[in-house]
C-alpha positions in Angstrom: -31.7 -53.1 -8.2 -28.2 -52.7 -9.6 -26.1 -55.8 -9.0 -22.9 -54.3 -10.5 -20.3 -53.3 -7.9 -18.2 -50.5 -9.5 -15.1 -51.8 -7.7 -15.3 -55.4 -8.8 -14.1 -57.3 -11.8 -15.6 -56.3 -15.1 -17.0 -53.0 -13.8 -13.7 -51.9 -12.5 -11.9 -52.6 -15.8 -14.6 -50.7 -17.8 -14.6 -47.7 -15.5 -10.8 -47.5 -15.5 -10.9 -47.3 -19.3 -13.5 -44.5 -19.1 -11.1 -42.6 -16.9 -8.1 -43.4 -19.0 -9.6 -42.0 -22.2 -11.1 -38.9 -20.6 -8.8 -36.5 -22.5 -9.4 -38.3 -25.8 -13.1 -38.0 -25.4 -12.9 -34.3 -24.7 -11.0 -33.9 -27.9 -13.6 -36.0 -29.7 -16.3 -33.8 -28.3 -14.6 -30.6 -29.3 -14.2 -32.0 -32.9 -17.9 -32.9 -33.0 -19.1 -29.5 -31.6 -17.0 -27.8 -34.3 -19.3 -29.3 -36.9 -22.0 -26.6 -37.5 -24.8 -29.2 -37.8 -27.8 -26.8 -37.7 -31.1 -28.5 -38.4 -31.7 -28.7 -42.2 -28.2 -27.9 -43.3 -25.8 -30.2 -45.2 -23.7 -30.2 -42.0 -26.5 -32.1 -40.2 -25.9 -35.1 -42.5 -22.1 -34.6 -42.3 -22.5 -35.0 -38.5 -24.4 -38.3 -39.0 -21.6 -39.5 -41.4 -19.1 -38.4 -38.7 -20.9 -40.6 -36.2 -21.1 -43.6 -38.5 -17.4 -43.4 -39.1 -16.9 -43.1 -35.3 -18.9 -46.2 -34.7 -16.9 -48.1 -37.2 -13.7 -46.8 -35.7 -14.4 -48.3 -32.3 -15.4 -51.6 -33.8 -19.2 -51.5 -33.8 -21.5 -53.0 -36.4 -22.8 -50.0 -38.3 -26.0 -49.4 -40.1 -25.7 -46.1 -42.0 -28.6 -45.5 -44.4 -30.3 -42.8 -46.3 -33.8 -42.0 -45.0 -36.5 -42.2 -47.8 -37.8 -38.7 -47.0 -40.9 -38.5 -49.2 -42.1 -41.9 -48.1 -41.3 -41.3 -44.4 -42.9 -37.9 -44.3 -46.1 -39.2 -46.0 -46.8 -41.6 -43.2 -49.9 -40.7 -41.1 -48.1 -40.8 -37.8 -45.1 -38.7 -39.0 -44.3 -36.1 -36.3 -43.7 -33.2 -38.6 -40.7 -31.0 -39.6 -40.0 -27.2 -39.5 -37.1 -27.0 -42.0 -36.6 -28.3 -45.5 -34.1 -31.1 -46.2 -32.9 -32.3 -49.6 -31.7 -35.6 -48.0 -31.4 -37.2 -44.5 -29.4 -40.0 -43.1 -29.4 -42.2 -40.0 -26.8 -44.2 -38.2 -26.8 -47.0 -35.6 -23.8 -48.6 -34.0 -24.2 -52.0 -32.4 -22.0 -53.8 -29.9 -23.4 -57.3 -30.4 -24.2 -59.3 -27.3 -23.4 -62.9 -26.7 -27.0 -63.9 -26.1 -28.6 -65.3 -23.0 -30.7 -63.6 -20.4 -29.4 -60.1 -20.9 -31.5 -57.3 -22.3 -30.7 -54.8 -25.1 -30.0 -51.2 -24.4 -30.2 -48.2 -26.8 -28.4 -44.9 -26.2 -30.1 -42.4 -28.4 -28.7 -38.9 -29.2 -29.4 -36.2 -31.8 -26.7 -34.5 -33.8 -28.6 -31.5 -35.0 -28.4 -28.1 -33.2 -30.3 -24.9 -33.4 -28.9 -21.7 -35.0 -26.4 -19.7 -33.1 -28.7 -16.6 -32.7 -27.1 -13.2 -32.4 -23.3 -13.7 -32.9 -22.7 -10.6 -30.8 -24.0 -12.3 -27.8 -21.3 -15.0 -27.9 -17.9 -14.3 -26.4 -16.4 -16.3 -29.3 -17.9 -17.8 -32.4 -20.5 -20.4 -31.7 -18.6 -23.4 -33.2 -15.2 -22.7 -31.6 -15.6 -25.6 -29.1 -13.5 -23.7 -26.5 -12.4 -25.4 -23.3 -12.1 -23.2 -20.2 -11.0 -24.2 -16.7 -9.2 -27.5 -17.6 -10.2 -30.7 -19.4 -11.2 -32.5 -16.2 -13.3 -30.0 -14.3 -13.8 -27.2 -16.8 -16.4 -26.3 -19.4 -16.6 -26.9 -23.1 -18.4 -24.1 -24.9 -20.0 -24.1 -28.3 -23.4 -24.5 -29.9 -24.6 -28.1 -29.4 -22.1 -28.8 -26.6 -24.9 -29.1 -24.1 -27.8 -30.0 -26.4 -26.7 -32.7 -26.9 -23.4 -33.6 -28.4 -21.8 -34.1 -25.0 -24.4 -36.8 -24.1 -23.9 -38.6 -27.4 -20.1 -38.6 -27.0 -20.5 -39.8 -23.4 -22.6 -42.7 -24.8 -19.8 -43.6 -27.3 -17.2 -43.2 -24.6 -19.1 -45.8 -22.4 -19.6 -48.3 -25.2 -16.0 -48.0 -26.3 -14.8 -48.6 -22.8 -16.8 -51.8 -22.6 -15.5 -53.0 -25.9 -11.9 -52.2 -25.0 -12.2 -54.0 -21.7 -12.9 -57.4 -23.4 -16.1 -57.7 -21.3 -18.8 -59.5 -23.3 -22.4 -58.4 -22.7 -25.3 -60.8 -23.1 -27.6 -58.3 -24.7 -26.9 -55.9 -27.6 -25.7 -52.4 -26.8 -26.8 -49.8 -29.4 -25.9 -46.2 -30.1 -28.4 -44.4 -32.3 -27.3 -41.1 -33.9 -30.3 -39.2 -35.2 -31.0 -35.9 -36.9 -34.1 -33.7 -36.9 -34.8 -33.9 -33.2 -35.0 -30.1 -32.8 -37.8 -29.8 -35.4 -40.0 -32.8 -34.8 -38.1 -36.1 -34.5 -37.4 -37.2 -38.1 -34.3 -39.2 -37.2 -35.6 -41.2 -34.3 -38.9 -41.8 -36.2 -36.9 -43.1 -39.2 -34.7 -45.2 -37.0 -37.8 -46.9 -35.6 -39.2 -47.3 -39.1 -35.9 -49.0 -40.0 -36.7 -51.6 -37.5 -34.3 -50.8 -34.7 -35.6 -51.6 -31.2 -34.2 -52.3 -27.7 -35.6 -53.4 -24.4 -34.7 -50.1 -22.8 -33.4 -46.7 -23.9 -31.6 -43.8 -22.3 -31.5 -40.4 -24.1 -28.5 -38.5 -22.7 -30.1 -35.1 -23.1 -29.0 -32.4 -20.7 -30.7 -33.0 -17.3 -27.9 -31.9 -14.9 -27.6 -35.6 -14.1 -31.2 -35.8 -12.9 -33.7 -38.4 -14.2 -36.5 -37.2 -16.5 -38.9 -40.1 -17.0 -41.7 -38.0 -18.6 -42.0 -35.2 -21.1 -44.6 -32.6 -21.7 -45.4 -32.3 -25.4 -45.1 -29.2 -27.6 -47.2 -28.3 -30.7 -46.1 -25.6 -33.1 -48.8 -23.1 -34.1 -49.3 -20.1 -36.3 -51.8 -17.3 -35.6 -53.0 -15.1 -38.5 -54.6 -11.9 -37.2 -56.4 -9.8 -39.8 -56.6 -6.0 -39.8 -57.7 -3.2 -42.1 -54.9 -1.2 -43.8 -54.9 2.6 -44.2 -52.5 5.5 -44.1 -50.9 5.8 -40.7 -52.0 9.5 -40.6 -55.6 8.2 -40.6 -55.0 5.2 -38.3 -58.3 5.5 -36.5 -60.1 4.7 -39.7 -58.2 1.4 -40.1 -57.7 -1.6 -37.9 -54.3 -2.5 -36.6 -53.6 -6.2 -36.7 -50.9 -5.6 -34.1 -53.4 -4.1 -31.7 -55.9 -6.9 -32.3 -53.2 -9.4 -31.4 -52.7 -7.9 -27.9 -56.0 -9.2 -26.3 -55.5 -12.6 -28.0 -52.1 -12.8 -26.4 -53.4 -11.9 -23.0 -56.0 -14.6 -23.3 -53.3 -17.1 -24.2 -51.3 -16.1 -21.1 -54.3 -16.7 -18.9 -54.8 -20.1 -20.6 -51.1 -20.9 -19.8 -51.7 -20.1 -16.1 -54.8 -22.3 -16.0 -53.0 -25.3 -17.6 -50.2 -25.1 -15.1 -52.2 -25.6 -11.9 -51.2 -29.3 -11.9 -47.7 -29.7 -10.6 -47.1 -33.5 -11.1 -43.4 -34.1 -11.3 -42.7 -30.4 -10.9 -39.1 -29.2 -10.3 -37.8 -25.9 -8.9 -35.8 -25.8 -12.2 -39.1 -25.8 -14.2 -41.5 -23.2 -12.8 -43.8 -23.8 -15.8 -44.3 -27.3 -17.0 -46.6 -26.5 -19.9 -45.4 -23.1 -21.4 -47.0 -21.3 -24.3 -44.5 -19.2 -26.0 -44.7 -16.8 -29.0 -41.4 -17.2 -30.9 -41.8 -15.1 -34.0 -44.1 -12.1 -34.9 -44.3 -10.7 -38.4 -46.6 -7.6 -38.9 -47.1 -5.1 -41.6 -45.1 -4.1 -44.6 -44.6 -0.4 -44.4 -43.9 1.9 -41.4 -46.5 4.5 -42.5 -49.3 2.0 -43.0 -51.7 0.5 -40.5 -50.8 -3.2 -40.6 -53.5 -5.4 -42.1 -52.0 -8.8 -41.2 -50.0 -10.2 -38.3 -48.5 -13.7 -38.2 -47.3 -15.0 -34.9 -45.7 -18.5 -34.5 -45.1 -20.3 -31.2 -45.4 -23.5 -29.3 -48.1 -24.9 -27.1 -47.1 -27.1 -24.1 -49.1 -30.4 -24.1 -50.0 -31.8 -20.7 -49.0 -35.3 -19.6 -51.4 -37.9 -21.0 -53.3 -35.2 -22.9 -53.7 -36.0 -26.6 -52.4 -33.5 -29.1 -55.9 -33.3 -30.6 -57.4 -32.3 -27.2 -54.6 -29.7 -26.7 -55.3 -28.2 -30.1 -59.0 -28.0 -29.5 -58.5 -26.3 -26.1 -56.1 -23.7 -27.6 -58.4 -23.0 -30.5 -61.3 -22.5 -28.1 -59.4 -19.9 -26.2 -58.5 -18.0 -29.3 -62.2 -18.2 -30.5 -63.4 -16.8 -27.2 -61.0 -13.9 -27.4 -62.2 -13.1 -30.9 -65.8 -13.3 -29.8 -65.1 -10.6 -27.2 -63.8 -8.1 -29.8 -66.2 -6.4 -32.3 -63.6 -6.6 -35.2 -62.3 -10.1 -34.5 -65.9 -11.4 -34.0 -66.4 -10.8 -37.8 -62.8 -11.3 -38.8 -61.6 -14.1 -36.5 -58.0 -15.1 -36.0 -56.9 -18.2 -38.0 -55.1 -20.9 -36.1 -52.8 -23.1 -38.1 -50.8 -26.2 -36.9 -47.5 -26.8 -38.6 -43.9 -28.0 -37.9 -43.0 -30.2 -35.0 -45.8 -31.9 -33.2 -44.5 -33.4 -30.0 -47.0 -35.5 -28.0 -46.2 -36.0 -24.3 -44.6 -39.2 -23.2 -43.6 -41.1 -20.1 -41.7 -44.1 -18.9 -44.1 -47.0 -18.3 -44.8 -47.4 -14.6 -43.9 -51.1 -14.7 -40.4 -50.5 -16.1 -37.4 -51.0 -13.9 -35.2 -48.6 -16.0 -35.5 -45.6 -13.7 -34.4 -47.7 -10.7 -31.5 -49.1 -12.6 -30.3 -45.8 -13.8 -30.8 -44.3 -10.3 -28.7 -47.2 -8.9 -26.0 -46.8 -11.5 -25.8 -43.0 -10.8 -25.7 -43.6 -7.1 -22.9 -46.2 -7.4 -20.8 -43.7 -9.4 -21.6 -40.5 -7.5 -22.7 -41.6 -4.1 -25.8 -39.3 -4.5 -29.5 -39.7 -5.5 -30.6 -38.1 -8.7 -33.7 -35.9 -8.9 -36.7 -37.3 -10.7 -38.7 -34.7 -12.7 -41.0 -34.1 -15.6 -39.4 -32.1 -18.4 -41.4 -29.1 -19.8 -40.2 -29.8 -23.3 -40.8 -32.3 -26.0 -38.2 -34.8 -27.0 -37.8 -38.1 -28.9 -38.8 -39.9 -25.7 -42.4 -39.8 -26.8 -41.5 -41.5 -30.1 -39.4 -44.2 -28.4 -42.0 -45.0 -25.8 -45.0 -44.5 -28.1 -44.3 -45.8 -31.6 -41.3 -47.9 -30.5 -42.8 -49.3 -27.3 -39.3 -48.9 -25.7 -39.1 -47.9 -22.0 -37.1 -44.6 -22.2 -35.9 -41.9 -19.9 -33.5 -39.0 -20.1 -30.3 -38.6 -18.2 -27.3 -36.6 -19.2 -24.8 -33.8 -18.7 -25.5 -30.1 -18.8 -28.3 -27.8 -17.9 -31.0 -27.4 -20.5 -31.5 -23.7 -19.7 -28.2 -23.2 -21.6 -29.1 -25.2 -24.6 -30.4 -22.7 -27.1 -28.7 -19.6 -25.7 -25.4 -17.7 -26.3 -22.3 -19.2 -24.8 -23.8 -22.7 -24.5 -21.5 -25.0 -22.5 -21.4 -28.3 -20.8 -19.5 -29.2 -17.6 -16.8 -31.7 -18.5 -17.0 -33.4 -15.1 -20.7 -34.2 -15.9 -19.8 -35.6 -19.2 -17.4 -37.9 -17.5 -20.0 -38.9 -14.9 -22.5 -39.7 -17.6 -20.1 -42.0 -19.4 -19.3 -43.9 -16.2 -23.0 -44.2 -15.3 -24.0 -45.4 -18.7 -21.2 -47.9 -18.8 -22.3 -49.3 -15.4 -26.0 -49.3 -16.5 -25.1 -51.3 -19.7 -23.2 -53.9 -17.6 -26.2 -54.2 -15.3 -29.0 -54.2 -17.8 -27.4 -56.1 -20.7 -25.7 -58.5 -18.3 -22.1 -59.8 -18.4 -21.6 -63.0 -20.3 
């Protein structure tokens, strides 16, 4: 599928420039990781501003705009948020094509990161952007290094190499920097509402350089479990909301097992494609009282091609059945609420040639064949393929298992490979004028 020979003409010039600027890109990545752009903080918008200035600095046409939050969030297909924002911004950089038969390519990456967690679990502070083992084959540590600032920097690296080379593409090459991916997809949704489109898109999320052409979805839920408060010394005369949550949780775990019988696109890396996880539990307000209320928040994995509405109904039915089996919960049922990020599943259309082209570019750079899996987590892929109608897949540096944990890092060699692969893909898909 890929007609670009990495040793010939334009491709060789571009790849030489990727290699030549390796150390500069590592420095740029470290600077970017040092920005504590946690979802919902002012630094999230500072990171978008940083990207807009970076786009301008490498000679791209820049669209840097303030997202109309109230209007955007009021739309019926808005995917939801989990944090409050006073304002939000988007940025797109465009390397304009010369026109002709080439297609346009978007590289889409989010700037927001999750909180650091327990600082004591980190060997240094989360935003130190520490390099260990050398700038060529070592690792860069820091929150957001893997998820997914390295992929976004690799995209910029590839585009900058094409621009520096003097090679003119037929189709437009776009880099979209978005916020809010971690809590629903606000940035990509707003970018699509802004009118930005492309013929194909790669999200350089951490995939360990495998290809993820489909995503499970993820729906955020809240369970409210009622109890009956009394003094702890007379606990048998009350009803503990904590104890009533236990059988409901067991039923949810059984439901998770049933939903994971299908193994389409399964990977040894992902033993559960459709996980159901309880992330927070808040129960009681006094140690010597029987708790009369428990709130548990979590996420429900949505199966491929399953609608979010069907997933919600199935989950609610499991909770209702668990309540029906308990004398207290039968009369005081658990309340299920849906809030926050609501990620549908998504997949690359079967008639798209994007997977073959990325596979060919990866093979030309590495001499290997990338794995092709379904991801067990939601991403902006479902917005780009669904609302945007843009064939999209994920390919990027780092292992997602490190993404939200302490001592998050990205292998710098994989960042380099990603930049080379994306550069080759752009030459192939956009076409050389």
